[in-house]
N, C-alpha and C positions, 0 to 999 in steps of 0.2 A: 546500595543499601536496600534491604527488603522492607517494604512498608508493612506495618502491622495491620493496616486496614485493607490490604490487597485481597483480591478475590480468593475464594477457597481453592485449595489444591485438590487434585485427584491423583489416584495411583498412577495414571498414565503419565503424569508429569515427570516421573522418574524413568520412563521408557527409554532404553538406550538407543532406540532408533532416532529419537529426536535429539538426544544429547550428543549424538555423534554426527549430526548433520554438518557436512563440510562447508567452509566459507567459500565464496566464489573465488576464482583465480584472480591474480593481480590484473590480468587483462581486462577484467570487469571495469576497473577504474581508469585504465590507461588511455581509453579512447575519448575521454572528455579532456580536451587540451586545457591547460591551465588558464589561458585567456578566456575560455568559454565558461569553465567551472567557477572562476572567481571574478570574472569581468561582467560586462553588460548582460550577457545571456544568463549568467548565474543570478544576477540581481533580479532580472525579469522572472526567472523561475521561482525565486524566493517570494517575490511579490504575488505571483499567482497562488502559491501555497498559502500565503497569509489571507488572501481574499477567500480561498476555499475554507480556511479555518473559520473565518468570520461567518460564512454561510452555515457551516456546521453548528456554530454556537447559536446562531439566530434561529435555526430550525429546531434543534434538539433542546436548547436551553438547559444544559446539564446543571445539576446541583451538587453540593459537596457530598451528598449521600450516594450518588451514582457510581457504580463500579464500572470502570472503563478499561477496555482492552484495545491496544494499538498493535496491529499485525503488520509487520514489515519494517521493524526497527533495523537500522543499518549501522555498521561500524565505520562507514565512510564519513569522517568529520570534515572533509575538505570542502564540501559543497554547502552553500548557504542554506539550502532548503532541507538539509539532512536533519531528520528527527525534529522538525519544526513543531510538530504536535506536542512533544514533550516540553519544548521550550516555551510554548504559548499557553498550554492548558492551565487554567487557574487553580486546579486542585490536583497537583502532581502526585500527591501521596495516595490518590485513588486510581492511579494508572498502572496497569500491568502491560509491559511491552514484550512482544515476541519477535525474534529474528533468527535467521539461519546462521549468522556469523558469530564470531567471538564478541561478546557484548561487554567485556570488562571496561573498556574505555568509555562506553556509553554510560555505564554505571557511575563512573567518576564524574562525567558531565552532568548527569541527572540523578543525584543520589537519592531522591525521594521516590523514584519510580522503581517498581519491582520488575526485573528483567528475567525472561525465560528463553533459553535457546531451543528452538523447535521449528516445525514445519507447519505452515499455515493450512495445508490440506489435511493435517492430522493434529489438531490442536489438543494439548494435554489438559483439557478442562471439561468439567461436566456440562451437560446441556443446561442452558439458561444461567450460566455462572455470572454473566455480565449484563448490566443495564444497557450499555452502549458498546458496540464494536466499531472501531475505525480502522481503515486500511488505505494508505496513500501510495499511489504509484507502485503497487506491488503485483497486482494481478497480471500485468503484462509480462511478468518474469516467471510465471508459474509453469508455462508450457503450452501444450495444445489445448484446444477448446474444451475437451472433456475434463482436463485437469483444472482449467479455469472455472468450469461449472462446479467441480468438487470443492474448490476453494470458496466459492460463494456459499455453497450449502453449509460448509463448516462454519463460516462466519455467522450465518443465520442460525445455526444450531446453538452456538454458545452465547449469542446475544439477542436481546429483545428488540433492540433498535440498531440499525447498521448504517454506516457511512463509508462508501467505497469510491475512490477516485482512480482514474487512469488517464494517461494522455490521449487526447483526441486524435485518432489516426488522420483525420482530414485537416488538421492544423498544418499550415505549409512547412513549418520547421519541425523536424523530428527531434525530440528533446533529449534523446540519449546519445545520438551520434552527432547532433547539431548539423545534419545535412538537410538541405531544403528539397522538397518535392520527390525525392527518390522513393520514399515510402508510399507514394501514390501508386507505384507499380504493383502488379499482382505479387503476393507474398513470395512465391518461388523466385521470381525475377528480382525482386527487391533484395532477397538474401544472396542471390548470385552476384549482384552489384556490390553488396557489402563485402563479400569475400574477395572480390576483385580489388577493392580499396583497402584490403588488409584489416577489415573490421570483422574478423572471424567470430569473435565472441557473440556479437549482436546478430550475426548471420544465422545463428542457431535458433530454431523455434523455441527450444527449451529455455533460452535466455531472453528472448524478446518476441512477443506475439501481440501486435498492436490490435486495438479494438475500435471499431466505429460504433455509433450510437445503437443501431439495431443489434449488432453482434453482442454488445454489452448487455442490452436488455434481455436477449435470449439466454443468457447464462443463468438467469434467476428461475427457480422452480415455478411451475404452473401454480397459480393461486397467490403468488407473492405480488402484492400491490407496491410497486417500486416506482419512484419518480426519478427519471434520468434527465439531468440538466447539463447544459454547457456552462463552464466557468465563465466569469465575466470577460476574460480575455480570449475565450474560445480555445484555450490551450488544452483543456482537460474536460473529461466527462465526470459528472458527479451523480452517484446513486444514493438516494435516501430511502430507507425502509424504516417505517415507524410502527411500533407495536407488533402484534402477532401478524403472521402472514395474512394479507388481505386487508389489514387496517389502513395501511398507506399513509402518506403524508398529505395533510389537508391544506396544501398551498399551491 
């Protein structure tokens, strides 16, 4: 259901390039074994997401008037952490969600949010359409570093305040493959190992490109005052951008 209070549409919202964006192949989901996705590791991942959401609420203190965009909505409903932002946000009728997949099932689960199928690097919204833009564990799936930087610029373009999270490359367990330590290898060697283990989807840079803290910080344009923090469990990196570029987060 489309909220009557959603952010304004632009003509780009009807752009066929975004409407036709294909969903990831089934292999995207096949590598998270059921015991990991629904068991202890899934519970830990959901706990980390909840703690990051609490950080978001504590820093930004959103109000019912704030227009919010969530970039990276997923149709994967099997994981506990999937679309947790939509599940927890206290003013769901103010949320617009963007994802590259078929979002009809998400609309059934979260009927108060307005959902748009599109590409986070080419958002179909006018500059400054949203008070807050959030994106959770999406930037590592955008592709090479220049694409990730374009993704960041686009989030900053449409929103006055931004909250972006991504898995911490130096956390010992890689949270997509649930393999320990292998991702510490140089990326070309890491991808070669993944291919050897049959994890071909995540072996492609276009599907998984992990970030360390400095690499994450370097994606933001010059003049952006961004606070990069580790999550409380050190599983993720959190970026807070408050106000206009250069205003920063005063904490």
